[in-house]
gemmi code that builds the backbone of each chain (N, CA, C; Angstrom):
import gemmi

chains = {
    "A": [
        ("MET", (0.848, -1.184, 0.000), (0.000, 0.000, 0.000), (0.891, 1.244, 0.000)),
        ("LEU", (0.497, 2.203, -0.868), (1.348, 3.382, -1.035), (0.572, 4.680, -0.818)),
        ("HIS", (1.187, 5.607, -0.119), (0.715, 6.990, -0.086), (1.822, 7.819, -0.712)),
        ("ALA", (1.481, 8.584, -1.767), (2.482, 9.405, -2.443), (1.907, 10.793, -2.679)),
        ("ALA", (2.654, 11.821, -2.332), (2.139, 13.183, -2.512), (3.260, 14.210, -2.603)),
        ("VAL", (2.918, 15.313, -3.278), (3.780, 16.493, -3.287), (3.056, 17.530, -2.436)),
        ("ILE", (3.751, 18.082, -1.455), (3.113, 19.040, -0.540), (3.662, 20.443, -0.833)),
        ("ASP", (2.779, 21.285, -1.344), (3.157, 22.654, -1.686), (3.194, 23.498, -0.406)),
        ("THR", (4.366, 24.009, -0.090), (4.517, 24.737, 1.184), (3.727, 26.044, 1.206)),
        ("LYS", (3.386, 26.571, 0.020), (2.583, 27.803, -0.039), (1.095, 27.492, 0.037)),
        ("LYS", (0.653, 26.490, -0.714), (-0.789, 26.225, -0.846), (-1.342, 25.319, 0.241)),
        ("SER", (-0.543, 24.379, 0.707), (-1.048, 23.397, 1.665), (-1.023, 23.945, 3.099)),
        ("LYS", (-2.039, 23.571, 3.847), (-2.081, 24.012, 5.246), (-1.116, 23.197, 6.102)),
        ("ARG", (-0.766, 22.008, 5.623), (0.108, 21.168, 6.437), (1.495, 21.021, 5.804)),
        ("LYS", (2.459, 20.675, 6.631), (3.808, 20.421, 6.148), (4.055, 18.927, 6.205)),
        ("ILE", (5.093, 18.455, 5.503), (5.391, 17.029, 5.607), (5.925, 16.768, 7.014)),
        ("ASN", (5.448, 15.700, 7.624), (5.918, 15.405, 8.984), (5.875, 13.910, 9.280)),
        ("LEU", (6.726, 13.527, 10.205), (6.909, 12.114, 10.521), (5.681, 11.466, 11.158)),
        ("ALA", (4.904, 12.249, 11.890), (3.750, 11.675, 12.595), (2.752, 11.061, 11.616)),
        ("ARG", (2.499, 11.771, 10.512), (1.575, 11.242, 9.493), (2.144, 9.977, 8.856)),
        ("ALA", (3.457, 10.004, 8.611), (4.117, 8.843, 8.005), (4.008, 7.627, 8.928)),
        ("GLU", (4.268, 7.858, 10.195), (4.232, 6.776, 11.183), (2.837, 6.153, 11.262)),
        ("LYS", (1.827, 7.024, 11.246), (0.441, 6.558, 11.320), (0.102, 5.710, 10.090)),
        ("PHE", (0.554, 6.186, 8.907), (0.203, 5.483, 7.667), (0.834, 4.097, 7.588)),
        ("ILE", (2.102, 3.984, 8.005), (2.789, 2.693, 7.794), (2.571, 1.702, 8.932)),
        ("LYS", (1.802, 2.083, 9.929), (1.526, 1.165, 11.041), (0.947, -0.129, 10.469)),
        ("ASN", (1.559, -1.252, 10.832), (1.257, -2.489, 10.122), (1.544, -3.688, 11.022)),
        ("LEU", (0.518, -4.422, 11.394), (0.708, -5.559, 12.300), (1.449, -6.721, 11.641)),
        ("HIS", (1.518, -6.685, 10.296), (2.272, -7.721, 9.570), (3.764, -7.400, 9.533)),
        ("ALA", (4.108, -6.177, 9.956), (5.487, -5.714, 9.771), (6.308, -5.802, 11.052)),
        ("GLY", (7.523, -6.363, 10.885), (8.441, -6.410, 12.010), (9.494, -5.331, 11.907)),
        ("ALA", (9.480, -4.593, 10.778), (10.525, -3.575, 10.562), (9.925, -2.316, 9.940)),
        ("SER", (10.306, -1.184, 10.509), (9.920, 0.112, 9.952), (11.166, 0.960, 9.787)),
        ("ILE", (11.244, 1.657, 8.653), (12.379, 2.567, 8.432), (11.851, 3.915, 7.973)),
        ("PHE", (12.400, 4.966, 8.567), (12.027, 6.332, 8.196), (13.254, 7.015, 7.609)),
        ("PHE", (13.142, 7.449, 6.347), (14.202, 8.252, 5.748), (13.705, 9.687, 5.661)),
        ("VAL", (14.484, 10.616, 6.181), (14.126, 12.034, 6.117), (15.272, 12.792, 5.460)),
        ("GLY", (14.965, 13.449, 4.347), (15.952, 14.307, 3.690), (15.771, 15.725, 4.198)),
        ("ASN", (16.810, 16.293, 4.795), (16.719, 17.641, 5.367), (17.556, 18.636, 4.569)),
        ("ILE", (17.243, 19.900, 4.713), (18.033, 20.949, 4.056), (19.281, 21.207, 4.891)),
        ("ARG", (20.447, 20.970, 4.272), (21.699, 21.198, 5.020), (22.294, 22.556, 4.652)),
        ("ASN", (23.259, 22.998, 5.469), (23.722, 24.388, 5.336), (24.876, 24.592, 4.359)),
        ("SER", (25.291, 23.523, 3.667), (26.360, 23.728, 2.686), (26.215, 22.765, 1.515)),
        ("ASN", (26.692, 23.210, 0.363), (26.745, 22.363, -0.820), (27.813, 22.931, -1.747)),
        ("ASN", (28.709, 22.075, -2.201), (29.805, 22.508, -3.093), (30.528, 23.755, -2.558)),
        ("ASP", (30.846, 23.720, -1.282), (31.571, 24.818, -0.628), (30.785, 26.134, -0.578)),
        ("LYS", (29.494, 26.062, -0.738), (28.672, 27.275, -0.646), (27.804, 27.188, 0.599)),
        ("HIS", (27.597, 28.333, 1.205), (26.800, 28.402, 2.428), (25.320, 28.520, 2.052)),
        ("VAL", (24.590, 27.433, 2.237), (23.182, 27.384, 1.838), (22.307, 27.924, 2.976)),
        ("THR", (21.337, 28.787, 2.589), (20.431, 29.337, 3.606), (19.018, 28.769, 3.490)),
        ("GLY", (18.740, 28.106, 2.384), (17.415, 27.506, 2.184), (17.317, 26.957, 0.778)),
        ("VAL", (16.267, 26.205, 0.511), (16.084, 25.607, -0.813), (14.630, 25.770, -1.236)),
        ("SER", (14.448, 26.082, -2.533), (13.093, 26.123, -3.068), (12.954, 24.997, -4.092)),
        ("TYR", (11.872, 24.238, -3.981), (11.639, 23.126, -4.908), (10.514, 23.462, -5.865)),
        ("ASP", (10.698, 23.047, -7.109), (9.619, 23.087, -8.088), (9.349, 21.628, -8.467)),
        ("ALA", (8.121, 21.327, -8.886), (7.791, 19.938, -9.232), (6.656, 19.897, -10.242)),
        ("HIS", (6.685, 18.880, -11.094), (5.533, 18.558, -11.952), (4.718, 17.553, -11.125)),
        ("ASP", (3.775, 18.063, -10.350), (3.124, 17.264, -9.300), (2.581, 15.909, -9.782)),
        ("ARG", (1.794, 15.954, -10.866), (1.145, 14.700, -11.327), (2.192, 13.679, -11.760)),
        ("LEU", (3.205, 14.169, -12.489), (4.239, 13.244, -12.970), (5.107, 12.731, -11.812)),
        ("VAL", (5.275, 13.552, -10.807), (6.037, 13.112, -9.628), (5.303, 11.959, -8.944)),
        ("VAL", (4.013, 12.142, -8.708), (3.243, 11.093, -8.016), (3.215, 9.814, -8.861)),
        ("LYS", (3.057, 10.000, -10.184), (3.075, 8.840, -11.094), (4.428, 8.116, -11.017)),
        ("THR", (5.500, 8.905, -10.982), (6.845, 8.320, -10.913), (7.050, 7.597, -9.584)),
        ("PHE", (6.582, 8.188, -8.484), (6.684, 7.526, -7.174), (5.987, 6.151, -7.232)),
        ("LYS", (4.797, 6.119, -7.856), (4.044, 4.850, -7.949), (4.788, 3.824, -8.786)),
        ("GLU", (5.362, 4.291, -9.908), (6.117, 3.374, -10.776), (7.316, 2.790, -10.027)),
        ("ILE", (8.027, 3.642, -9.309), (9.221, 3.185, -8.578), (8.807, 2.218, -7.467)),
        ("TYR", (7.715, 2.538, -6.789), (7.195, 1.654, -5.728), (6.855, 0.275, -6.317)),
        ("ASP", (6.109, 0.270, -7.430), (5.717, -1.003, -8.063), (6.945, -1.832, -8.448)),
        ("GLU", (7.923, -1.151, -9.031), (9.171, -1.835, -9.425), (9.848, -2.462, -8.205)),
        ("ALA", (9.918, -1.694, -7.128), (10.637, -2.152, -5.932), (9.950, -3.357, -5.297)),
        ("ILE", (8.630, -3.284, -5.217), (7.861, -4.384, -4.622), (8.106, -5.675, -5.400)),
        ("LYS", (8.141, -5.510, -6.741), (8.381, -6.665, -7.611), (9.828, -7.155, -7.478)),
        ("LYS", (10.751, -6.213, -7.531), (12.185, -6.549, -7.493), (12.560, -7.304, -6.220)),
        ("PHE", (12.062, -6.819, -5.071), (12.450, -7.428, -3.799), (11.424, -8.448, -3.295)),
        ("LYS", (10.404, -8.708, -4.137), (9.360, -9.712, -3.827), (8.775, -9.490, -2.425)),
        ("ILE", (8.317, -8.246, -2.204), (7.810, -7.886, -0.874), (6.281, -7.922, -0.870)),
        ("LYS", (5.729, -8.547, 0.165), (4.273, -8.590, 0.317), (3.877, -7.792, 1.566)),
        ("LYS", (2.716, -7.179, 1.495), (2.125, -6.453, 2.628), (3.008, -5.311, 3.155)),
        ("ALA", (3.735, -4.681, 2.247), (4.517, -3.504, 2.666), (3.615, -2.285, 2.667)),
        ("LYS", (3.946, -1.334, 3.515), (3.280, -0.027, 3.484), (4.358, 1.036, 3.271)),
        ("VAL", (4.080, 1.950, 2.348), (5.074, 2.968, 2.000), (4.418, 4.349, 1.961)),
        ("PHE", (5.083, 5.290, 2.581), (4.630, 6.683, 2.635), (5.731, 7.544, 2.040)),
        ("ILE", (5.394, 8.295, 0.958), (6.389, 9.192, 0.354), (5.756, 10.568, 0.181)),
        ("GLU", (6.382, 11.556, 0.764), (5.952, 12.931, 0.525), (7.182, 13.793, 0.245)),
        ("HIS", (7.057, 14.664, -0.767), (8.133, 15.582, -1.116), (7.596, 17.006, -1.050)),
        ("ALA", (8.407, 17.906, -0.533), (7.992, 19.312, -0.430), (8.139, 20.026, -1.762)),
        ("LYS", (7.272, 21.007, -1.974), (7.373, 21.913, -3.132), (7.306, 23.337, -2.570)),
        ("GLY", (8.134, 24.229, -3.115), (8.192, 25.582, -2.567), (9.401, 25.719, -1.651)),
        ("TYR", (9.405, 26.767, -0.836), (10.582, 27.064, -0.018), (10.639, 26.175, 1.229)),
        ("VAL", (11.817, 25.618, 1.456), (12.050, 24.822, 2.668), (13.264, 25.411, 3.393)),
        ("ALA", (13.072, 25.741, 4.642), (14.139, 26.393, 5.412), (15.199, 25.388, 5.861)),
        ("LEU", (16.335, 25.926, 6.230), (17.461, 25.130, 6.723), (17.028, 24.174, 7.847)),
        ("GLY", (17.440, 22.924, 7.747), (17.144, 21.946, 8.795), (15.774, 21.304, 8.686)),
        ("LYS", (14.932, 21.829, 7.805), (13.575, 21.280, 7.667), (13.568, 20.162, 6.620)),
        ("PRO", (12.592, 19.238, 6.704), (12.580, 18.123, 5.755), (12.042, 18.497, 4.371)),
        ("SER", (12.714, 17.959, 3.343), (12.226, 18.134, 1.969), (11.542, 16.864, 1.489)),
        ("ILE", (11.916, 15.738, 2.074), (11.309, 14.456, 1.675), (11.247, 13.513, 2.876)),
        ("ILE", (10.154, 12.777, 2.936), (10.047, 11.690, 3.921), (9.661, 10.423, 3.168)),
        ("ILE", (10.434, 9.377, 3.413), (10.088, 8.058, 2.884), (10.005, 7.131, 4.092)),
        ("ALA", (8.821, 6.611, 4.363), (8.651, 5.676, 5.480), (8.156, 4.350, 4.927)),
        ("VAL", (8.772, 3.277, 5.378), (8.359, 1.947, 4.898), (8.197, 0.996, 6.084)),
        ("SER", (7.230, 0.098, 5.952), (7.132, -1.001, 6.923), (6.998, -2.302, 6.146)),
        ("CYS", (7.784, -3.299, 6.570), (7.821, -4.599, 5.896), (7.917, -5.697, 6.957)),
        ("LYS", (7.730, -6.926, 6.480), (7.799, -8.052, 7.422), (9.193, -8.156, 8.048)),
        ("HIS", (10.242, -8.063, 7.198), (11.620, -8.262, 7.680), (12.488, -7.017, 7.445)),
        ("ARG", (13.552, -6.868, 8.262), (14.378, -5.657, 8.181), (15.119, -5.530, 6.857)),
        ("HIS", (15.611, -6.654, 6.297), (16.359, -6.529, 5.038), (15.453, -6.009, 3.924)),
        ("GLN", (14.173, -6.381, 3.978), (13.229, -5.869, 2.976), (13.034, -4.363, 3.153)),
        ("ALA", (12.898, -3.948, 4.398), (12.668, -2.526, 4.686), (13.873, -1.680, 4.261)),
        ("TYR", (15.086, -2.170, 4.566), (16.291, -1.438, 4.161), (16.379, -1.353, 2.628)),
        ("ASN", (16.193, -2.501, 1.974), (16.269, -2.530, 0.506), (15.254, -1.579, -0.122)),
        ("LEU", (14.032, -1.665, 0.363), (12.947, -0.870, -0.206), (13.217, 0.629, -0.019)),
        ("SER", (13.563, 1.030, 1.189), (13.804, 2.438, 1.496), (14.933, 3.002, 0.624)),
        ("ARG", (16.026, 2.256, 0.538), (17.180, 2.710, -0.233), (16.864, 2.814, -1.724)),
        ("TYR", (16.157, 1.798, -2.235), (15.787, 1.776, -3.650), (14.922, 2.992, -3.991)),
        ("LEU", (13.947, 3.258, -3.142), (13.018, 4.369, -3.395), (13.749, 5.707, -3.481)),
        ("ILE", (14.592, 6.019, -2.504), (15.255, 7.328, -2.519), (16.235, 7.442, -3.688)),
        ("GLU", (16.970, 6.375, -3.965), (17.958, 6.457, -5.054), (17.277, 6.670, -6.402)),
        ("LYS", (16.139, 5.999, -6.626), (15.421, 6.155, -7.909), (14.702, 7.494, -7.989)),
        ("ILE", (14.158, 7.946, -6.866), (13.475, 9.252, -6.851), (14.460, 10.353, -7.253)),
        ("LYS", (15.677, 10.265, -6.742), (16.692, 11.288, -7.022), (16.982, 11.422, -8.518)),
        ("VAL", (16.868, 10.331, -9.261), (17.243, 10.386, -10.680), (16.056, 10.315, -11.636)),
        ("ARG", (14.841, 10.133, -11.105), (13.696, 10.001, -12.023), (12.523, 10.937, -11.773)),
        ("ALA", (12.353, 11.426, -10.556), (11.164, 12.245, -10.259), (11.392, 13.692, -10.730)),
        ("PRO", (10.451, 14.246, -11.495), (10.629, 15.609, -12.012), (10.463, 16.685, -10.943)),
        ("ILE", (11.536, 16.862, -10.200), (11.596, 17.839, -9.106), (12.876, 18.649, -9.323)),
        ("TRP", (12.782, 19.948, -9.103), (13.929, 20.839, -9.317), (14.248, 21.601, -8.047)),
        ("LYS", (15.536, 21.810, -7.854), (16.010, 22.390, -6.596), (16.770, 23.695, -6.851)),
        ("LYS", (16.315, 24.754, -6.203), (17.035, 26.033, -6.292), (17.591, 26.360, -4.917)),
        ("GLU", (18.918, 26.482, -4.847), (19.539, 26.784, -3.560), (19.674, 28.291, -3.375)),
        ("PHE", (19.480, 28.716, -2.134), (19.675, 30.121, -1.789), (20.915, 30.233, -0.905)),
        ("TYR", (21.716, 31.283, -1.190), (22.966, 31.488, -0.457), (22.951, 32.851, 0.227)),
        ("LYS", (24.036, 33.118, 0.918), (24.206, 34.432, 1.556), (24.146, 35.534, 0.493)),
        ("TYR", (23.863, 36.734, 0.897), (23.812, 37.928, 0.039), (22.786, 37.802, -1.094)),
        ("LYS", (21.686, 37.099, -0.816), (20.547, 36.984, -1.747), (20.893, 36.309, -3.077)),
        ("GLN", (21.975, 35.555, -3.105), (22.300, 34.828, -4.335), (21.532, 33.506, -4.361)),
        ("SER", (21.280, 33.002, -5.544), (20.581, 31.715, -5.662), (20.971, 31.039, -6.971)),
        ("GLU", (20.722, 29.719, -7.029), (21.127, 28.971, -8.214), (20.310, 27.685, -8.332)),
        ("TRP", (19.815, 27.410, -9.552), (19.189, 26.107, -9.800), (20.296, 25.068, -9.918)),
        ("LEU", (20.141, 23.941, -9.286), (21.180, 22.910, -9.373), (21.115, 22.231, -10.739)),
        ("LYS", (22.268, 21.743, -11.190), (22.402, 21.219, -12.555), (21.414, 20.107, -12.901)),
        ("GLY", (21.334, 19.095, -12.073), (20.364, 18.034, -12.291), (20.770, 16.968, -13.296)),
        ("ILE", (19.872, 16.007, -13.458), (20.122, 14.836, -14.310), (19.066, 14.801, -15.408)),
        ("SER", (19.515, 14.633, -16.642), (18.565, 14.621, -17.760), (17.762, 13.324, -17.778)),
        ("ILE", (16.438, 13.445, -17.999), (15.615, 12.230, -18.151), (15.087, 12.130, -19.588)),
        ("LYS", (15.782, 12.835, -20.488), (15.410, 12.806, -21.911), (15.536, 11.391, -22.456)),
        ("GLN", (14.555, 10.972, -23.252), (14.590, 9.609, -23.819), (15.386, 9.583, -25.105)),
    ],
    "B": [
        ("MET", (-1.621, 26.462, -35.290), (-1.864, 25.636, -34.103), (-1.154, 26.279, -32.910)),
        ("LYS", (-1.953, 26.645, -31.892), (-1.366, 27.314, -30.726), (-1.004, 26.271, -29.654)),
        ("ILE", (0.248, 26.293, -29.234), (0.721, 25.336, -28.219), (1.174, 26.098, -26.970)),
        ("LYS", (0.724, 25.581, -25.823), (1.185, 26.148, -24.558), (2.343, 25.275, -24.040)),
        ("ILE", (3.474, 25.912, -23.801), (4.637, 25.176, -23.291), (4.820, 25.551, -21.820)),
        ("VAL", (4.565, 24.591, -20.959), (4.650, 24.842, -19.512), (6.111, 24.697, -19.072)),
        ("MET", (6.553, 25.648, -18.248), (7.954, 25.686, -17.823), (8.128, 25.208, -16.382)),
        ("HIS", (9.272, 24.623, -16.113), (9.622, 24.250, -14.734), (11.087, 24.575, -14.474)),
        ("GLY", (11.419, 24.650, -13.195), (12.811, 24.820, -12.778), (13.481, 26.005, -13.455)),
        ("ASN", (14.708, 25.767, -13.915), (15.523, 26.811, -14.516), (14.863, 27.459, -15.734)),
        ("CYS", (14.033, 26.696, -16.443), (13.379, 27.233, -17.657), (12.501, 28.433, -17.326)),
        ("ARG", (11.901, 28.436, -16.139), (11.063, 29.589, -15.750), (11.894, 30.866, -15.676)),
        ("ASP", (13.117, 30.727, -15.211), (13.986, 31.903, -15.121), (14.513, 32.304, -16.497)),
        ("ILE", (14.821, 31.325, -17.324), (15.365, 31.636, -18.649), (14.325, 32.359, -19.509)),
        ("PHE", (13.094, 31.850, -19.488), (12.057, 32.419, -20.362), (11.189, 33.460, -19.633)),
        ("HIS", (11.494, 33.663, -18.345), (10.774, 34.656, -17.526), (9.270, 34.435, -17.486)),
        ("LYS", (8.838, 33.201, -17.665), (7.401, 32.903, -17.645), (7.171, 31.498, -17.108)),
        ("GLN", (5.945, 31.280, -16.627), (5.575, 29.922, -16.193), (5.112, 29.104, -17.388)),
        ("ALA", (4.711, 29.793, -18.463), (4.305, 29.093, -19.690), (4.431, 30.033, -20.878)),
        ("LEU", (4.761, 29.460, -22.048), (4.834, 30.239, -23.287), (3.720, 29.779, -24.211)),
        ("GLN", (3.123, 30.687, -24.944), (2.144, 30.325, -25.986), (2.816, 30.599, -27.321)),
        ("ILE", (2.906, 29.569, -28.148), (3.557, 29.755, -29.443), (2.664, 29.215, -30.554)),
        ("ASN", (2.571, 29.974, -31.629), (1.803, 29.537, -32.807), (2.702, 28.787, -33.775)),
        ("PHE", (2.223, 27.668, -34.248), (2.954, 26.906, -35.261), (2.052, 26.768, -36.487)),
        ("ASP", (2.636, 26.882, -37.672), (1.856, 26.804, -38.908), (1.391, 25.380, -39.209)),
        ("LYS", (2.280, 24.434, -38.945), (1.988, 23.049, -39.317), (1.790, 22.182, -38.071)),
        ("LYS", (1.568, 20.888, -38.312), (1.507, 19.958, -37.186), (2.876, 19.930, -36.500)),
        ("VAL", (2.830, 19.850, -35.203), (4.064, 20.062, -34.439), (4.582, 18.780, -33.799)),
        ("LYS", (5.876, 18.587, -33.887), (6.543, 17.506, -33.158), (7.330, 18.138, -32.005)),
        ("VAL", (7.688, 17.302, -31.053), (8.463, 17.803, -29.905), (9.750, 18.481, -30.367)),
        ("LYS", (10.363, 17.913, -31.405), (11.636, 18.508, -31.865), (11.431, 19.927, -32.393)),
        ("ASP", (10.233, 20.218, -32.952), (9.948, 21.585, -33.427), (9.891, 22.548, -32.244)),
        ("ILE", (9.309, 22.058, -31.144), (9.201, 22.898, -29.944), (10.592, 23.150, -29.358)),
        ("ARG", (11.374, 22.096, -29.286), (12.753, 22.241, -28.778), (13.515, 23.275, -29.626)),
        ("ASN", (13.400, 23.139, -30.957), (14.116, 24.062, -31.851), (13.622, 25.503, -31.687)),
        ("LYS", (12.315, 25.651, -31.479), (11.748, 26.988, -31.304), (12.295, 27.640, -30.023)),
        ("LEU", (12.394, 26.839, -28.958), (12.922, 27.364, -27.693), (14.396, 27.773, -27.845)),
        ("ILE", (15.148, 26.964, -28.590), (16.565, 27.293, -28.837), (16.663, 28.587, -29.657)),
        ("GLU", (15.755, 28.728, -30.617), (15.703, 29.942, -31.438), (15.451, 31.183, -30.562)),
        ("ILE", (14.540, 31.037, -29.603), (14.222, 32.154, -28.691), (15.463, 32.518, -27.869)),
        ("ILE", (16.170, 31.494, -27.392), (17.381, 31.757, -26.595), (18.436, 32.476, -27.450)),
        ("LYS", (18.571, 32.030, -28.694), (19.549, 32.683, -29.588), (19.208, 34.157, -29.765)),
        ("HIS", (17.920, 34.420, -29.868), (17.458, 35.790, -30.110), (17.515, 36.655, -28.843)),
        ("LYS", (17.037, 36.095, -27.729), (16.895, 36.910, -26.511), (18.074, 36.839, -25.548)),
        ("HIS", (18.859, 35.778, -25.646), (19.960, 35.606, -24.689), (21.317, 35.474, -25.379)),
        ("LEU", (21.465, 36.078, -26.540), (22.729, 36.060, -27.284), (23.297, 34.641, -27.410)),
        ("ALA", (22.419, 33.717, -27.710), (22.808, 32.310, -27.912), (23.561, 31.726, -26.712)),
        ("ASN", (23.120, 32.087, -25.508), (23.755, 31.578, -24.281), (23.910, 30.046, -24.344)),
        ("LYS", (25.165, 29.594, -24.303), (25.457, 28.165, -24.513), (24.857, 27.287, -23.419)),
        ("ALA", (24.924, 27.780, -22.174), (24.391, 26.988, -21.051), (22.880, 26.793, -21.186)),
        ("TYR", (22.193, 27.857, -21.616), (20.739, 27.774, -21.785), (20.382, 26.813, -22.925)),
        ("ILE", (21.140, 26.909, -24.014), (20.879, 26.023, -25.166), (21.121, 24.566, -24.758)),
        ("SER", (22.205, 24.341, -24.012), (22.502, 22.967, -23.542), (21.386, 22.446, -22.652)),
        ("LEU", (20.851, 23.328, -21.824), (19.769, 22.927, -20.915), (18.534, 22.485, -21.712)),
        ("VAL", (18.183, 23.249, -22.736), (17.009, 22.891, -23.557), (17.281, 21.596, -24.324)),
        ("LYS", (18.506, 21.450, -24.813), (18.866, 20.224, -25.545), (18.787, 18.996, -24.636)),
        ("ALA", (19.116, 19.174, -23.360), (19.116, 18.043, -22.409), (17.739, 17.800, -21.788)),
        ("SER", (16.787, 18.671, -22.095), (15.469, 18.562, -21.452), (14.607, 17.483, -22.095)),
        ("ALA", (13.761, 16.884, -21.259), (12.733, 15.963, -21.745), (11.449, 16.766, -21.935)),
        ("PHE", (10.444, 16.129, -22.525), (9.133, 16.774, -22.650), (8.066, 15.814, -22.161)),
        ("CYS", (7.028, 16.391, -21.567), (5.955, 15.578, -20.987), (4.622, 15.966, -21.645)),
        ("SER", (3.880, 14.956, -22.105), (2.602, 15.209, -22.781), (1.511, 15.556, -21.770)),
        ("GLN", (0.338, 15.913, -22.292), (-0.823, 16.195, -21.435), (-1.259, 14.959, -20.654)),
        ("HIS", (-0.831, 13.784, -21.152), (-1.206, 12.529, -20.492), (-0.146, 12.073, -19.494)),
        ("ASP", (0.715, 12.993, -19.127), (1.767, 12.723, -18.143), (2.698, 11.588, -18.570)),
        ("GLU", (3.026, 11.596, -19.865), (3.992, 10.633, -20.395), (5.207, 11.411, -20.901)),
        ("ILE", (6.405, 10.873, -20.611), (7.605, 11.468, -21.204), (7.643, 11.039, -22.671)),
        ("VAL", (7.769, 12.024, -23.551), (7.700, 11.719, -24.989), (9.007, 12.120, -25.671)),
        ("ASN", (9.312, 11.445, -26.798), (10.581, 11.741, -27.470), (10.395, 12.805, -28.553)),
        ("ASP", (11.485, 13.133, -29.216), (11.472, 14.248, -30.180), (10.518, 14.033, -31.353)),
        ("ASN", (10.215, 12.788, -31.675), (9.332, 12.523, -32.822), (7.858, 12.486, -32.444)),
        ("TYR", (7.540, 12.728, -31.185), (6.142, 12.717, -30.741), (5.382, 13.855, -31.433)),
        ("LEU", (4.269, 13.488, -32.067), (3.445, 14.463, -32.787), (2.308, 14.929, -31.886)),
        ("LEU", (2.206, 16.237, -31.750), (1.159, 16.783, -30.881), (-0.143, 16.896, -31.675)),
        ("ASN", (-0.877, 15.799, -31.785), (-2.125, 15.797, -32.550), (-3.208, 16.621, -31.886)),
        ("ASN", (-3.659, 16.132, -30.750), (-4.712, 16.850, -30.038), (-4.176, 17.597, -28.822)),
        ("ASP", (-2.903, 17.413, -28.560), (-2.307, 18.081, -27.407), (-2.197, 19.577, -27.672)),
        ("LYS", (-2.624, 20.348, -26.745), (-2.449, 21.794, -26.867), (-1.430, 22.280, -25.839)),
        ("ILE", (-1.088, 21.365, -24.940), (-0.154, 21.724, -23.867), (0.974, 20.693, -23.827)),
        ("ILE", (2.191, 21.182, -23.683), (3.324, 20.274, -23.456), (4.216, 20.914, -22.385)),
        ("THR", (4.849, 20.066, -21.607), (5.673, 20.582, -20.507), (7.135, 20.248, -20.764)),
        ("ILE", (7.977, 21.252, -20.621), (9.425, 20.992, -20.740), (9.926, 20.550, -19.364)),
        ("ILE", (10.723, 19.473, -19.390), (11.256, 18.883, -18.147), (12.784, 19.017, -18.184)),
        ("PRO", (13.304, 20.130, -17.665), (14.763, 20.247, -17.622), (15.379, 19.199, -16.697)),
        ("PRO", (16.698, 19.000, -16.768), (17.331, 18.002, -15.890), (16.871, 18.148, -14.434)),
        ("ILE", (16.576, 17.010, -13.823), (15.899, 16.989, -12.515), (16.879, 16.758, -11.365)),
        ("GLY", (16.423, 17.073, -10.166), (17.287, 16.820, -9.005), (16.607, 17.110, -7.682)),
        ("GLY", (15.698, 16.254, -7.308), (14.986, 16.469, -6.050), (15.639, 15.749, -4.889)),
        ("GLY", (14.888, 15.547, -3.848), (15.360, 14.808, -2.688), (15.899, 15.708, -1.604)),
    ],
}
model = gemmi.Model(1)
for chain_id, residues in chains.items():
    chain = gemmi.Chain(chain_id)
    for i, (resn, *xyz) in enumerate(residues, 1):
        res = gemmi.Residue()
        res.name, res.seqid = resn, gemmi.SeqId(i, " ")
        for name, pos in zip(("N", "CA", "C"), xyz):
            atom = gemmi.Atom()
            atom.name, atom.element = name, gemmi.Element(name[0])
            atom.pos, atom.b_iso = gemmi.Position(*pos), 0.0
            res.add_atom(atom)
        chain.add_residue(res)
    model.add_chain(chain)
structure = gemmi.Structure()
structure.add_model(model)
structure.setup_entities()
């Protein structure tokens, strides 16, 4: 079972948070739960980062999350897993989460595999763009990875 | 044929818009849209190499939320989205 969403920090009344993830993945069939939280850190490529703004093609992002989830479930032959994925859109301040991936599975190796697979594929396939903000009001879109066919 | 090209990421800053409306005389393929965007950059940004490379490396997404290649013909599509190189997380 999957919950996948893009949360617009301007439009949405709520922010991405662990409590919702924990509630969603609660699973009596599961002996293992893993929470991955991607936070905004204060440096990148020797630059002092003050915050990050994300842009996203919301529908395609959610579709991509579902495709990656389906692939992972098949690849690792996992049954009765619960997965919660939310990514922020808009401005995210230093130290705040930009992505939460929570998984619950029967066994720990499945949970580790699933969590790692999801984040690694999201990084290279989900249409999300990151603009970093630096000191003195400077900013820059990060280079990114082409998904051109 | 009027096509709306929706922008994301760096493309919004390059074209200073969230979407461009462009008229095409004939039936349009994705490669025509890519070439038109490169033409605009040549005209408005003195052929900025980084911007041209970005458009060349970009994917395109149809109204049906499918990534489409350069030969995709926009039959009934009136909207297409440019997907510059991605990097979330």
